[in-house]
C-alpha positions as CSV (number, residue, x, y, z in Angstrom):
1,M,-11.2,-8.5,26.1
2,S,-7.4,-8.6,27.4
3,T,-4.8,-6.7,25.7
4,K,-3.4,-10.1,24.2
5,N,-6.7,-10.6,22.1
6,W,-6.4,-7.1,20.7
7,P,-6.5,-7.3,16.9
8,L,-3.4,-6.1,15.1
9,W,-3.7,-3.3,13.1
10,E,-1.1,-1.1,10.3
11,V,-0.3,2.2,10.6
12,F,0.3,4.2,7.4
13,I,1.5,8.1,7.7
14,R,1.5,10.5,5.3
15,S,4.5,13.1,6.3
16,K,3.9,15.8,4.2
17,S,0.8,17.2,2.0
18,G,0.7,16.0,-1.4
19,L,2.5,12.4,-0.5
20,E,1.3,9.5,-0.4
21,H,0.5,7.5,3.1
22,R,3.6,4.7,3.6
23,H,3.5,1.8,6.0
24,V,5.5,2.1,9.1
25,G,4.4,-0.2,10.9
26,S,2.2,-2.3,13.1
27,L,0.6,-2.3,16.8
28,H,-2.5,-3.6,18.9
29,A,-5.2,-1.9,19.9
30,A,-8.8,-2.4,21.4
31,D,-10.9,-0.4,18.4
32,A,-10.0,2.2,15.5
33,K,-9.8,5.2,18.0
34,M,-7.4,3.2,20.3
35,A,-5.5,2.5,17.4
36,M,-5.0,6.0,16.1
37,E,-4.0,7.4,19.4
38,N,-1.3,4.9,20.2
39,A,-0.1,5.2,16.1
40,R,-0.6,8.9,16.4
41,D,2.0,8.5,20.3
42,V,4.4,5.9,18.8
43,Y,4.7,7.2,15.0
44,T,4.4,11.0,15.2
45,R,6.3,11.5,18.4
46,R,8.5,14.5,16.9
47,Q,5.7,15.9,14.5
48,E,6.3,14.0,11.1
49,G,3.0,12.9,9.9
50,V,0.1,15.2,8.3
51,S,-2.2,12.2,8.0
52,I,-2.4,8.6,10.0
53,W,-4.5,5.4,8.6
54,V,-4.9,2.7,10.6
55,V,-6.6,-0.5,9.3
56,P,-6.7,-4.0,10.6
57,S,-4.8,-6.1,9.5
58,S,-7.3,-8.9,8.7
59,A,-8.7,-6.3,6.0
60,I,-5.6,-6.7,4.0
61,T,-5.1,-9.2,1.5
62,A,-1.7,-9.4,-0.1
63,S,-0.4,-11.2,-3.3
64,N,1.8,-14.3,-2.2
65,P,5.6,-13.4,-3.8
66,E,6.1,-17.6,-4.6
67,H,3.3,-16.3,-7.3
68,S,4.6,-12.9,-8.5
69,G,4.7,-14.3,-11.9
70,E,1.0,-14.7,-12.2
71,L,0.2,-11.3,-11.5
72,F,2.7,-8.9,-12.8
73,E,4.2,-10.6,-15.9
74,P,2.5,-9.4,-18.8
75,A,-0.3,-11.5,-20.8
76,Q,1.2,-12.9,-23.8
77,D,-2.2,-14.2,-25.2
78,K,-3.5,-10.6,-25.1
79,A,-2.0,-9.5,-28.8
80,Y,-4.1,-6.4,-28.2
81,R,-1.7,-5.3,-26.0
82,H,1.6,-5.1,-28.0
83,P,2.3,-2.4,-30.4
84,T,2.1,-4.4,-33.1
85,F,-1.0,-3.1,-35.2
86,Y,0.2,-0.1,-35.4
87,D,2.1,1.6,-39.2
88,L,4.4,4.7,-37.4
89,P,5.8,6.7,-39.9
90,N,9.2,6.7,-40.5
91,E,10.2,10.2,-38.6
92,L,9.2,8.6,-35.7
93,K,12.8,7.4,-34.1
94,H,12.0,7.0,-30.5
95,I,9.2,5.1,-30.1
């Protein structure tokens, strides 16, 4: 396999324990081991990471921004999602 045909990998780094992994970039590598080593060399040169994830780009499914309304707008046909069925005491003014 030539380097032109190496798969694309997405790289996620966790900068400190307890924080979430963040996408930092992409790279081409022949396999997961090479992707991990290259990600370490490219994205953590100054010891800014405590954990690395590498994921084949082909394994990621993303939403289409043009269809964001279908995914993120609340469903109006699901009345149980609206707090109209609950009687609240008058003392609760901030809800």
